N, C-alpha and C positions, 0 to 999 in steps of 0.2 A: 552162336552163343545160346546157351539154354536160358530158360525163364529163371532159373534159380540163380545162375551167375549174374543176370541182369539186374534182379532185385538187390542182390548183395552189392553190386557196384553203385547202385543209386543210394542205398543206405549209407555206404561209406562216403559218398560225395556230398551228402546233406546230414552228416552226423551233428546232433544238437550239442552246443557247448554246455559244460557242467555249470549248475547254479552257484553264485557266489555265496560265501558264509553270511549268516544273518545275525540280528541282535536279539530276537526273541529268546528269552531264557527264564528258566524256573529254578528254584532251589527248595529242597526240603530240609535244609540244614536248620536245626533248632538254635535260635539266636536270641539273646537278650537284647532288647533295643537299647542303644547307647552309642556314644561316639567312641573313636579309636579304630585299631586294626581288627577287621572282622573277616575270617575265612569261610568260604561258602563252596559247597559241591554243586556243580551245575553241568549242563551239557558241554560237550567237547566241540571243537571246530567252529566256534562262534567268532564274530568279527571284533571283539573287544580287544584292545591293546592297553598296555600300562599307560596311564594319563587320561584315559577316557573317564568321563563322569557318568555315574549311574545312579539310579534310585531303586531301592528294593521296597517294594510295597506289599503289605499283608493282604492276601485275598480275602481273609475274613473281615478285616476292618481297613479300608483304604486310608484312613487318617493315621494309621500306624505305619510309618515309614522311616528309613535311613537313606542318607545320600551322602556320597563321597566319591573319591577318585580311585579308580582301579590301580593297584600297585603291582599286581602280578596276575598272569593268566596263563595256565599251561595244562593241557588235557582237561580234566573236568574240575580243576581246582582254581578258583578265582579268590583274590584277597582284595578287600576294599578298605580304604581309610575313611571311615565315616565321620564327617565333620558337621553334620546337621541331621536332626531328627524332627518329626512332625511336633507341633505345639502341644498336643496332648498325648503323644506316643509314650506307651510304657508297656512293661511285661515282656514276654517272649512269644515268638511266633516261629512257625515252621512251614509256612506256606507262601514263599516270597516269589513274586514276579519281579523279574529284573529288566529294567527299561533304561534307555539312555536318557541323560538329563543335561540341561544347559548349565554353563558355568555362572555362578551368582556375581552380581555387581557389588563394589564396595559399599558398605554401609547399609545393607539390606535390613529392612525393618523387622524381618522375622528372626534375625539373629538374636541370641539370648542377651547380648550386650546392648541392644537397642540403639543403633547408630554410634556406639562408642568407638568403633573401628574408623570412623571418619577422621582424617587427619587435620582437615581445616573446618572446625565446627561453625564458626561465623559464617563461613562461606556456604556451608550446607544449610545453614538456617535461611539465608538470603535465597538460595536455590529452591528450597521448599516452600518458600512464601510464608513464613511464620507458622510452619507446621507445628511448631512446639506449643502453640496454644492449646489449652486443655480440650477444647471442643474438637480440635483436629488429630488428637492423639488417641481417640477412642479405640482404635485398633491395636494400640500397643498395651500389653498387658501390665506393664509397670511404668506408668506415666511419670512418676516422680523420678525414677531412675533415668528415664529418657530425657527429662529436662536437666537433670544434673549432668548426664553424659554430653549434653549439648551446651553446657556451661550457661543456661538460661536462668538469670536470677529475677527478670523483670517480666515474667509471665503474669497473666491476669488471674487474680483470685476472685472467686465468687463468694460474696459475703451475703448471707441471708438476712442479717440485721447488724445494727451499729456495734453491737458486742462482738460479733465475729470480726468485724473491720478492726476493732481496737486490739483484738488479740492476734492479728495476722502478723507473721513473721516478716518484718521489713528488710531483713538482710537477704530474703529470698524473693519477695514480691514487691514491686514498685508501683503496681497498678492494680486496682481492685474494682469490681462492678458491685454496687450495693443494690440489692433487690427489695429492700424493706419497703413495704406499701407506702406510697406518697413520698418516699424519700429516695427513690431509686436514682442511680446515676453513677458515673465514672469518678473514682477518687484516684488521686496521684499522690505518692509519698514525696513530700518536700522536705529537705534537710535545711535547717537554719532555726532561728528563734522565732517562733509564732506564738509566743506567750500572749501578746496583746490581742491577736486574733482569736485565740481560743477563750480568753476571758470575755470578749465582746459576744461571741457566739455561744450563748448559754444553752440554746437548744440543738446545737451540733447540726446546723442547716448546711454549712459550708466547710467548717473545720472540725475534724474528728481527731481527738487526742488518742494516741496509742497508750493502752494500759500501762505498759512497763517502760515507756519512754517519755521523758520530759517534753513539755512543748517547747522549751528552749533549744532542743536538739532537732526536733522535726515534728511533722504533723501530716495527717491525711487531709488533703484539700479537694474539694469538689472542683472538676474540671469544666471549663467552658461555661461561665455564668454570663459573661458579656454584660455585666451591669444590671442584669435582671434576675431577681431572687424570688423563687416560688414560695408562697406562703406555706405550702405542704412541706417543704423541706424542713421547716422549723416546727412542724407538728400539727398544722391546722388540718382538721379532718373535713369540714364542710358538710357535715351529716345532720345538721340542725338539731343535734343532741348534745354533743360535746361543746363545752365552753372554749370557743377558739380564741378569745381574747388574749390569754398569755401567749399563744403561739404567734398571733399577729403583732403583739407588742414586741416579742423577741425578734421578729424579722425587722421591724422598724427600728429597734434600738441597735441591731447589729449594723444595718446599712448606715444609720447616722453615726455611730461610733467610728466606723472605719472610713467612711466615705463622705459624710455630712449629707449627701444626697444620692438618690438612686430610686430603682423602681422595685417595689413589692407587688408581685403579681397574685391575685386571688384566684381560687379556682371557680369554675362555673357551677357553683352550688351555694347553699345557705350556711354561712359562717356564723353561728349563734355566739353572741356575747352577753356576759352577765357582769362585766366590769368594762370600763372605759378604754378604748384604744387611742393612744395619744400619738399624733404625727409629730415628727421632729425634724428640724433642719430643712432640707429640700427633698425630703422623702415623698415619693408618689405612690398612692395606693391605686392600683389600676385593675378593674375587673374585666369580665368577658361580655358585658352588656347588662343593662337594667333588668332584663327578663330572666337572667340565669344567675347573676352574682349578687349575693346579699350579705351585708353586715346586719344582723338582726338582734336588736335589743327589745323585740316585740313583747315579750313577757316579763321583762325586768326593768324596774323604774330606774334607770341609769342613763347617763349621757353615752351614746353608742360611739361617737368619734368626736375627739377634741383636737383642734389644731393648737398645739402648745406654744408656749412663750418663745421657745428656741426656733420656731419656723422661720424660714427665710423665703424669699421669692422662689417659686417653683414647687413648693409643697402642694399637694393636691389629692383629691379623690376623684376617679374618673371611671365612667362606663360601669356603673353599679347602682343598686338601690341600697340605701341606708335607712333603716326603720328604727325609731325609738319606741318608747313604751306606749302601749295602746290600753286604754280603759274607757268604757262607755261613760263612766263617771268622771268627767274631766277634772273634777276638783282633786282626784287622786294622782293626776298626772303632773309631777312637780319638776321632772327634768326634761330638758330639750334633747332632740334627736342629735343634732350637731352643733358644736360650740366652736367659735373662733376666738381666741384669746386677744388681748389688747395689742393694737398696731400690727397684727400679723397679716401679711398679704396672702390670704388663702385663695386657692384655685379649686373651683368645683365645676366639672365639665361632664356633660352627658349623664347626668344623674337624676335619680329619684330620691328625695329625701322626705320620708314620712313620718308622721306620728310625733310623739313627745309634745310637751306643752307647746313649744314652737318647733317646726321642722328645723329651722336655722336660727340660732342666736349668735349675733356677731359683734364683736367690738373690733374687728379687723379694719385695716386700712389699706387702701390700694389693692384689694383682692379683686378677683374676676369670678363672676358666677355665670356660666354659659350653657345655654340649651338644657337647663335643668328645671325640675318640678318640685316644689315645696309645698307640702301639705302638713300642717300641724293639727293637733287636737284643739288647740285654742287660737293660735295665730299661725300664719304661713312663715313669715320672716320678721324677727325683732332685731333691730339694729340700733347700737349705740356708737357705731363706727361710720366708715366712709369707703363705699365699694362701687363697683361697676356691675351692672346686671344686664346680660344681653340674651334676648330670646328665652326668657324664663316664664314659667307658669306658676303663679301663686293662687292656687285653686283649691277646691275642695274635692272629696271623693265620694260624697254623699253618705258618709257614715255617722255624721254627728248632728246633723241639722244646721243650725246658725252658728258660724264661727264669730270671732270678735274681729280681727283685722287680717287682711291679707298681708299688709306691710305696716309695721309699727316702728317709726322713728322715735327712740326715746332720748333722754338727756345724754349729753356727752359724758364720757368717763373722765376721771381727773387727768390722765396723761394723754388724752386724745389729741393726735396730730392734725386731725381733719374731721369735718362733719359733712362731707359732700358726697351725696349718693346719686348715682345716675342710672336711668333705666331706659333701655332701647328695645322696642319690639317685645314688650312683656304684656302678659295677660293676667289681670287681677279679677277674674270672673269667679262667681261663687256666691252663696247666700251669707255673705259677711254682714256684720253690723255696720262696718265701714271698709271699703276697699283699701283706703289709705288713712293712716293717722300720723301726724307729724307733731311731736312734742318736744322739739329740740331747744334751740337757743337763738335769740335775735339780739342779745345784748352782750354776751360773753364769747370771746373768741376761743376757739375757731367757730364761726357762725355756722348754723345749719342751712345748707343749700341742697335743694333736691330738684332734679330735672327728669321729666318723662317725655319721651319721644316715641311717637307711634305706638302708644300703649292703650289698652282697653280696660275700662273700669265698669263693673256691674252694680256696684253699691256706691254709697256717698263717699266724700273726701272730707276729712276734718283737719284743718291746719291750725293747731293752737299756739305753737311757738316755733318760729322759723324766721330766717333772715329774707330768704328769697326762694320761691318755688316757680317752676315753669312747666307748662304742658304744650307740646308742639305736636300737631297732627294726631291728636289723641280722640278717642271716642268715649263719651260719658253715658252710661245706661241709667243714670239716676239724677233727679234734679236737686239732690242734697249736696250742696257744696258749703261748708262751714268755715269761715274765716274769722278768727278771734281778733278782730280789730287790729291795732297796731302791733300788738304781740305776735300775731300771725305773720307779719311781715308783708312783703310785696308778692303778688301772684301775677304771673304772665300767662295768658291763655291765647294761642295763635294757631290758626289753621286747624281748629278742632271742631267737633260736632257734638251737640247734644242729641243723642239718638232717641227718637220717639217722643221727646218733650223738649220744651225750652228750659235751658239751664239758667236760672236767674242768679246772677253774681253781685255781690255787693261788697263794700270795703275797698281795700286798695288794690284793685285789679287793673291789669293792662290787657285790653282785648283788641285783637285784630284778625280779620279774614276768617271769622268763625260762622258755623252754621247752627242754627237753633240755639244760640247762646246769647244772652242780652245782659 
């Protein structure tokens, strides 16, 4: 066998199989981008068959493309039924690259109908996890159309102000988020007669009436209040410049009108008042602490807070500082900081009550004042009522020099049901003229009865008119103890001490187990 014949036989034995047809294709056919049947001239012998899905992409701008199924391919002629184009595709191109494409799923977000081809819209919404909310439809060019196509009428509306909320289309939106400063929150459209609620809510803190719809038909209601109502919802600014009294009063009036009692929560800032805030029913005003929350009438000669005649047990101010009017010329200070009306069982807890002629003037009965500090321009506490004081300070802040009285018990008011005051663990320290002055009654019922237990007095005590007074476990820092004969009634001093000096007592005293007291 010759060399030539050997090589030939080897080549025949190892002949390489021909390559299969490929998919890489181009077309120079000038074609306007759009849907429908599109004929193209391309290379022959390709692997495309009718039914294959292809994408034709412009080499000049890849965002210009058409996509569809091959309907015919023979020789160099290919026909494509285009069903989709690029979101920004437009114009005419003649530089096409043809590539194979995948088949789209039902409800594709890129379709011009935006999910309208879904047969079960509620199911699709559940599957998409609430995708129809505006924040999750940012990639859909026509959000409103997407919502409509999904039959969503209860998507969330974003309201910049109450005016926007009032104008919202309630046939389309059932939930709104208000972002107005201080008043932000979720509001839900409620069908029904809400006339009473709208009337009570004069500052639109909880109920906002739609502009074109009667409150008897429906209303926007703030969601999830849980019995706590923020004063800022009713317009309180807490900027120490705006008069917040109308906003605070609106919050109190709303809670009282609809629920009789409830919590109005004040911001951790200074709520300036130039008129009186009157507490009603069982409403509780609660702050964020005495160092951060203030109701301040510091510059205006008005009563800052009054416990009104409608108050019932449970009404309170808590965890805040209430300041009345301050003036170095105390003769000009004619109003008290906090006033409690006749027979009202007021509750003051963890508060500082400063300034005013008296920090607290009370005709209340069976009220409780706990862990609070009372400093007035003239007197700490003036009482014509009967209350309980526990762990309170009736002191000075060093601004005025000498005060008159830390505690003054005056004559009973006409309808007084009691004249009994009880002090436990209280401090009556300060440069007072007298720590305590009792000028009640020992002959007209209800008699004046006052008890002090574990209390401290830095100045003298003057009992002018009383039925009975007792001091148990107390400390006296002054030897001045004046008892006005029989009119002053009986005084009992037990287990107490005259600190630094002997306390000489005369009159109708009962004394036992004392130190430095004779």
